[in-house]
Every structure is written in structure tokens, then in C-alpha cells.
C-alpha angles and dihedrals in degrees: 000000000000129000117294138198128247088268091051097250116140111258096241092051089050095049096044103037119006093046095055091047095048092049091050091049090052093047099046096080092049093049092046089055094044117117089220129061109269139181142181119229119195115198124199134181138213092203091113090068089067090061126101128217117229129186091235090064095046 
């Protein structure tokens, strides 16, 4: 079993998905009350698909 967070989510899941969701949730009230038009852009990458698993890393 890998490293987990306080709420028992795997670290990768926390960093890649839950972290972006939590930040967006915290920023939304600020952006809604902003006097200038604002937006949040979440960027993802498929670079991980180019990697190869090796037994040395596992």
C-alpha cells in the first residue's frame, strides 16, 4: 500500500484530482465577487501514457 493522506486518499489521487477540485472550490467565492471577469482553467496531461513500467521501479 502506498502513502496516503490524512483522509486516507492515495497521494497520487489527492495531488491529481482532489487538490484541483479543492482549490477550485476555495477560489469560486473570490472569483464570483471579483469586479473583473474571472475564470479557472484546469489543465491536464496525457504524458503519463508515454511512460513504461519496469520491474526495477516496482
